[in-house]
A tleap script that builds the chain and sets N, CA, C and O, in Angstrom:
source leaprc.protein.ff14SB
mol = sequence {
  NMET ILE ASN ASP ILE PHE SER LEU LEU ILE
  GLU LYS ARG THR PHE PHE LEU SER LEU LEU
  THR GLU HIE LEU PHE ILE SER LEU VAL SER
  ILE LEU ILE ALA LEU ALA ALA GLY LEU VAL
  LEU GLY VAL PHE ILE SER GLU TYR GLN LYS
  VAL LEU ASN THR CYS TRP GLY LEU SER THR
  LEU PHE ILE ARG PHE LEU PRO TYR ARG CYS
  TRP ALA CPHE
}
set mol.1.N position { 93.783 55.641 180.115 }
set mol.1.CA position { 92.362 55.451 179.910 }
set mol.1.C position { 91.550 56.308 180.893 }
set mol.1.O position { 90.676 57.076 180.491 }
set mol.2.N position { 91.854 56.161 182.165 }
set mol.2.CA position { 91.127 56.932 183.176 }
set mol.2.C position { 91.461 58.418 183.052 }
set mol.2.O position { 90.596 59.271 183.254 }
set mol.3.N position { 92.707 58.723 182.722 }
set mol.3.CA position { 93.091 60.122 182.537 }
set mol.3.C position { 92.331 60.753 181.375 }
set mol.3.O position { 91.968 61.928 181.427 }
set mol.4.N position { 92.095 59.972 180.337 }
set mol.4.CA position { 91.315 60.481 179.204 }
set mol.4.C position { 89.882 60.791 179.613 }
set mol.4.O position { 89.308 61.795 179.192 }
set mol.5.N position { 89.320 59.929 180.429 }
set mol.5.CA position { 87.943 60.153 180.901 }
set mol.5.C position { 87.875 61.415 181.750 }
set mol.5.O position { 86.980 62.239 181.566 }
set mol.6.N position { 88.810 61.570 182.673 }
set mol.6.CA position { 88.818 62.761 183.518 }
set mol.6.C position { 89.065 64.028 182.706 }
set mol.6.O position { 88.459 65.065 182.976 }
set mol.7.N position { 89.941 63.952 181.725 }
set mol.7.CA position { 90.186 65.149 180.904 }
set mol.7.C position { 88.948 65.506 180.075 }
set mol.7.O position { 88.655 66.685 179.875 }
set mol.8.N position { 88.224 64.496 179.596 }
set mol.8.CA position { 86.984 64.766 178.877 }
set mol.8.C position { 85.948 65.412 179.792 }
set mol.8.O position { 85.271 66.363 179.399 }
set mol.9.N position { 85.828 64.893 181.010 }
set mol.9.CA position { 84.884 65.476 181.969 }
set mol.9.C position { 85.241 66.925 182.300 }
set mol.9.O position { 84.356 67.768 182.450 }
set mol.10.N position { 86.514 67.206 182.412 }
set mol.10.CA position { 86.937 68.573 182.741 }
set mol.10.C position { 86.731 69.500 181.546 }
set mol.10.O position { 86.284 70.636 181.703 }
set mol.11.N position { 87.059 69.012 180.355 }
set mol.11.CA position { 86.922 69.854 179.167 }
set mol.11.C position { 85.458 70.184 178.865 }
set mol.11.O position { 85.144 71.306 178.468 }
set mol.12.N position { 84.583 69.231 179.048 }
set mol.12.CA position { 83.170 69.413 178.694 }
set mol.12.C position { 82.290 69.451 179.939 }
set mol.12.O position { 81.177 68.925 179.939 }
set mol.13.N position { 82.797 70.077 180.995 }
set mol.13.CA position { 82.062 70.061 182.256 }
set mol.13.C position { 80.733 70.791 182.180 }
set mol.13.O position { 79.787 70.399 182.863 }
set mol.14.N position { 80.628 71.838 181.372 }
set mol.14.CA position { 79.346 72.534 181.269 }
set mol.14.C position { 78.292 71.637 180.617 }
set mol.14.O position { 77.125 71.655 181.009 }
set mol.15.N position { 78.706 70.864 179.634 }
set mol.15.CA position { 77.781 69.934 178.987 }
set mol.15.C position { 77.306 68.876 179.970 }
set mol.15.O position { 76.111 68.592 180.059 }
set mol.16.N position { 78.248 68.294 180.711 }
set mol.16.CA position { 77.879 67.241 181.658 }
set mol.16.C position { 77.073 67.797 182.834 }
set mol.16.O position { 76.190 67.113 183.349 }
set mol.17.N position { 77.358 69.003 183.255 }
set mol.17.CA position { 76.567 69.622 184.319 }
set mol.17.C position { 75.148 69.921 183.853 }
set mol.17.O position { 74.201 69.792 184.630 }
set mol.18.N position { 74.991 70.320 182.594 }
set mol.18.CA position { 73.634 70.547 182.088 }
set mol.18.C position { 72.868 69.232 181.988 }
set mol.18.O position { 71.670 69.189 182.267 }
set mol.19.N position { 73.551 68.161 181.592 }
set mol.19.CA position { 72.891 66.851 181.575 }
set mol.19.C position { 72.501 66.406 182.979 }
set mol.19.O position { 71.428 65.836 183.176 }
set mol.20.N position { 73.361 66.663 183.945 }
set mol.20.CA position { 73.077 66.289 185.329 }
set mol.20.C position { 71.880 67.058 185.875 }
set mol.20.O position { 71.005 66.476 186.515 }
set mol.21.N position { 71.841 68.359 185.624 }
set mol.21.CA position { 70.702 69.138 186.123 }
set mol.21.C position { 69.411 68.728 185.429 }
set mol.21.O position { 68.355 68.695 186.060 }
set mol.22.N position { 69.480 68.414 184.137 }
set mol.22.CA position { 68.288 67.946 183.430 }
set mol.22.C position { 67.800 66.618 184.008 }
set mol.22.O position { 66.599 66.420 184.189 }
set mol.23.N position { 68.724 65.723 184.292 }
set mol.23.CA position { 68.364 64.432 184.885 }
set mol.23.C position { 67.735 64.614 186.262 }
set mol.23.O position { 66.732 63.973 186.575 }
set mol.24.N position { 68.311 65.472 187.079 }
set mol.24.CA position { 67.765 65.706 188.411 }
set mol.24.C position { 66.377 66.333 188.346 }
set mol.24.O position { 65.508 65.998 189.151 }
set mol.25.N position { 66.160 67.243 187.393 }
set mol.25.CA position { 64.850 67.860 187.236 }
set mol.25.C position { 63.808 66.839 186.803 }
set mol.25.O position { 62.700 66.821 187.339 }
set mol.26.N position { 64.150 65.991 185.842 }
set mol.26.CA position { 63.217 64.961 185.387 }
set mol.26.C position { 62.899 63.989 186.524 }
set mol.26.O position { 61.751 63.577 186.690 }
set mol.27.N position { 63.908 63.628 187.298 }
set mol.27.CA position { 63.687 62.724 188.431 }
set mol.27.C position { 62.789 63.363 189.477 }
set mol.27.O position { 61.906 62.700 190.020 }
set mol.28.N position { 63.000 64.629 189.764 }
set mol.28.CA position { 62.173 65.327 190.743 }
set mol.28.C position { 60.723 65.416 190.285 }
set mol.28.O position { 59.806 65.208 191.079 }
set mol.29.N position { 60.513 65.722 189.016 }
set mol.29.CA position { 59.147 65.807 188.485 }
set mol.29.C position { 58.457 64.448 188.560 }
set mol.29.O position { 57.286 64.364 188.932 }
set mol.30.N position { 59.180 63.382 188.208 }
set mol.30.CA position { 58.564 62.052 188.264 }
set mol.30.C position { 58.245 61.644 189.695 }
set mol.30.O position { 57.230 60.989 189.932 }
set mol.31.N position { 59.083 62.014 190.649 }
set mol.31.CA position { 58.803 61.708 192.051 }
set mol.31.C position { 57.579 62.479 192.532 }
set mol.31.O position { 56.747 61.934 193.257 }
set mol.32.N position { 57.466 63.736 192.137 }
set mol.32.CA position { 56.303 64.534 192.540 }
set mol.32.C position { 55.013 64.000 191.931 }
set mol.32.O position { 53.973 63.997 192.590 }
set mol.33.N position { 55.068 63.549 190.679 }
set mol.33.CA position { 53.883 62.967 190.052 }
set mol.33.C position { 53.479 61.686 190.766 }
set mol.33.O position { 52.297 61.471 191.033 }
set mol.34.N position { 54.447 60.837 191.076 }
set mol.34.CA position { 54.148 59.595 191.786 }
set mol.34.C position { 53.599 59.873 193.185 }
set mol.34.O position { 52.690 59.185 193.648 }
set mol.35.N position { 54.143 60.864 193.843 }
set mol.35.CA position { 53.665 61.233 195.177 }
set mol.35.C position { 52.229 61.731 195.120 }
set mol.35.O position { 51.403 61.339 195.945 }
set mol.36.N position { 51.928 62.582 194.163 }
set mol.36.CA position { 50.559 63.105 194.037 }
set mol.36.C position { 49.573 61.985 193.710 }
set mol.36.O position { 48.491 61.913 194.292 }
set mol.37.N position { 49.952 61.116 192.777 }
set mol.37.CA position { 49.062 60.013 192.413 }
set mol.37.C position { 48.862 59.067 193.589 }
set mol.37.O position { 47.751 58.587 193.814 }
set mol.38.N position { 49.913 58.797 194.334 }
set mol.38.CA position { 49.804 57.911 195.490 }
set mol.38.C position { 48.943 58.490 196.594 }
set mol.38.O position { 48.163 57.774 197.222 }
set mol.39.N position { 49.083 59.786 196.834 }
set mol.39.CA position { 48.261 60.416 197.863 }
set mol.39.C position { 46.786 60.419 197.473 }
set mol.39.O position { 45.921 60.122 198.297 }
set mol.40.N position { 46.502 60.753 196.218 }
set mol.40.CA position { 45.113 60.764 195.763 }
set mol.40.C position { 44.522 59.362 195.829 }
set mol.40.O position { 43.401 59.178 196.302 }
set mol.41.N position { 45.272 58.381 195.359 }
set mol.41.CA position { 44.790 57.006 195.390 }
set mol.41.C position { 44.618 56.504 196.823 }
set mol.41.O position { 43.661 55.788 197.118 }
set mol.42.N position { 45.537 56.875 197.711 }
set mol.42.CA position { 45.425 56.466 199.102 }
set mol.42.C position { 44.207 57.044 199.790 }
set mol.42.O position { 43.527 56.342 200.539 }
set mol.43.N position { 43.923 58.310 199.548 }
set mol.43.CA position { 42.735 58.927 200.132 }
set mol.43.C position { 41.480 58.299 199.546 }
set mol.43.O position { 40.523 58.034 200.273 }
set mol.44.N position { 41.473 58.057 198.234 }
set mol.44.CA position { 40.329 57.440 197.583 }
set mol.44.C position { 40.062 56.044 198.141 }
set mol.44.O position { 38.910 55.685 198.387 }
set mol.45.N position { 41.109 55.262 198.339 }
set mol.45.CA position { 40.942 53.905 198.878 }
set mol.45.C position { 40.467 53.950 200.322 }
set mol.45.O position { 39.651 53.124 200.731 }
set mol.46.N position { 40.967 54.903 201.096 }
set mol.46.CA position { 40.538 54.975 202.491 }
set mol.46.C position { 39.071 55.395 202.610 }
set mol.46.O position { 38.394 55.022 203.568 }
set mol.47.N position { 38.588 56.159 201.652 }
set mol.47.CA position { 37.185 56.573 201.686 }
set mol.47.C position { 36.248 55.498 201.150 }
set mol.47.O position { 35.139 55.336 201.661 }
set mol.48.N position { 36.673 54.771 200.138 }
set mol.48.CA position { 35.838 53.745 199.503 }
set mol.48.C position { 36.525 52.393 199.646 }
set mol.48.O position { 37.354 52.021 198.815 }
set mol.49.N position { 36.181 51.663 200.693 }
set mol.49.CA position { 36.824 50.397 200.998 }
set mol.49.C position { 36.552 49.318 199.942 }
set mol.49.O position { 37.320 48.362 199.831 }
set mol.50.N position { 35.476 49.460 199.172 }
set mol.50.CA position { 35.161 48.458 198.153 }
set mol.50.C position { 36.187 48.460 197.017 }
set mol.50.O position { 36.344 47.456 196.322 }
set mol.51.N position { 36.862 49.545 196.835 }
set mol.51.CA position { 37.846 49.663 195.763 }
set mol.51.C position { 39.171 49.020 196.159 }
set mol.51.O position { 40.035 48.807 195.308 }
set mol.52.N position { 39.338 48.713 197.431 }
set mol.52.CA position { 40.607 48.207 197.940 }
set mol.52.C position { 41.047 46.935 197.233 }
set mol.52.O position { 42.204 46.836 196.825 }
set mol.53.N position { 40.159 45.959 197.075 }
set mol.53.CA position { 40.545 44.693 196.453 }
set mol.53.C position { 40.936 44.882 194.995 }
set mol.53.O position { 41.868 44.235 194.518 }
set mol.54.N position { 40.241 45.754 194.286 }
set mol.54.CA position { 40.587 46.005 192.886 }
set mol.54.C position { 41.957 46.653 192.767 }
set mol.54.O position { 42.766 46.251 191.931 }
set mol.55.N position { 42.216 47.642 193.590 }
set mol.55.CA position { 43.522 48.315 193.553 }
set mol.55.C position { 44.633 47.384 193.987 }
set mol.55.O position { 45.731 47.426 193.432 }
set mol.56.N position { 44.363 46.547 194.967 }
set mol.56.CA position { 45.365 45.587 195.426 }
set mol.56.C position { 45.695 44.589 194.315 }
set mol.56.O position { 46.861 44.255 194.100 }
set mol.57.N position { 44.679 44.121 193.622 }
set mol.57.CA position { 44.906 43.188 192.522 }
set mol.57.C position { 45.680 43.818 191.379 }
set mol.57.O position { 46.568 43.183 190.811 }
set mol.58.N position { 45.355 45.065 191.031 }
set mol.58.CA position { 46.076 45.750 189.957 }
set mol.58.C position { 47.533 46.014 190.335 }
set mol.58.O position { 48.432 45.871 189.508 }
set mol.59.N position { 47.754 46.398 191.581 }
set mol.59.CA position { 49.135 46.656 191.989 }
set mol.59.C position { 49.950 45.370 191.998 }
set mol.59.O position { 51.125 45.379 191.631 }
set mol.60.N position { 49.344 44.276 192.409 }
set mol.60.CA position { 50.034 42.989 192.380 }
set mol.60.C position { 50.345 42.587 190.941 }
set mol.60.O position { 51.421 42.058 190.662 }
set mol.61.N position { 49.421 42.833 190.041 }
set mol.61.CA position { 49.634 42.520 188.633 }
set mol.61.C position { 50.818 43.303 188.079 }
set mol.61.O position { 51.671 42.731 187.400 }
set mol.62.N position { 50.883 44.607 188.361 }
set mol.62.CA position { 51.991 45.416 187.872 }
set mol.62.C position { 53.317 45.011 188.495 }
set mol.62.O position { 54.340 44.972 187.810 }
set mol.63.N position { 53.309 44.709 189.784 }
set mol.63.CA position { 54.551 44.356 190.462 }
set mol.63.C position { 55.095 43.029 189.949 }
set mol.63.O position { 56.306 42.864 189.806 }
set mol.64.N position { 54.206 42.089 189.674 }
set mol.64.CA position { 54.669 40.767 189.260 }
set mol.64.C position { 55.041 40.684 187.786 }
set mol.64.O position { 56.023 40.028 187.439 }
set mol.65.N position { 54.283 41.331 186.915 }
set mol.65.CA position { 54.465 41.088 185.492 }
set mol.65.C position { 55.104 42.239 184.722 }
set mol.65.O position { 55.650 42.004 183.644 }
set mol.66.N position { 55.061 43.449 185.215 }
set mol.66.CA position { 55.629 44.568 184.483 }
set mol.66.C position { 57.152 44.486 184.367 }
set mol.66.O position { 57.677 44.779 183.293 }
set mol.67.N position { 57.885 44.106 185.408 }
set mol.67.CA position { 59.347 44.040 185.248 }
set mol.67.C position { 59.785 43.064 184.159 }
set mol.67.O position { 60.783 43.311 183.482 }
set mol.68.N position { 59.065 41.967 183.980 }
set mol.68.CA position { 59.451 41.004 182.966 }
set mol.68.C position { 59.237 41.568 181.562 }
set mol.68.O position { 59.993 41.246 180.645 }
set mol.69.N position { 58.226 42.397 181.389 }
set mol.69.CA position { 57.987 42.991 180.082 }
set mol.69.C position { 59.051 44.052 179.790 }
set mol.69.O position { 59.390 44.270 178.627 }
set mol.70.N position { 59.573 44.703 180.802 }
set mol.70.CA position { 60.609 45.709 180.580 }
set mol.70.C position { 61.923 45.059 180.179 }
set mol.70.O position { 62.722 45.683 179.480 }
set mol.71.N position { 62.169 43.832 180.598 }
set mol.71.CA position { 63.414 43.159 180.234 }
set mol.71.C position { 63.457 42.816 178.764 }
set mol.71.O position { 64.538 42.588 178.221 }
set mol.72.N position { 62.302 42.773 178.096 }
set mol.72.CA position { 62.268 42.387 176.682 }
set mol.72.C position { 62.909 43.446 175.802 }
set mol.72.O position { 63.321 43.141 174.682 }
set mol.73.N position { 63.005 44.686 176.280 }
set mol.73.CA position { 63.592 45.737 175.459 }
set mol.73.C position { 65.058 45.638 175.582 }
set mol.73.O position { 65.782 46.427 174.976 }
savepdb mol mol.pdb
quit
């Protein structure tokens, strides 16, 4: 069983390497987008303190209820 898996990985290594590089690229892009959005939001909140409570409430809402909605799929 394990030998079959390793032989498949060796035989189709170019396919699996292309999938790996595609996954790493997508992950890097998503991290950069999150970083940019977080920096912009952080600067905006530091400049306008009145927005802090609204952003805090929205982030709490997403943290508490979004994971449960993802489990439904």
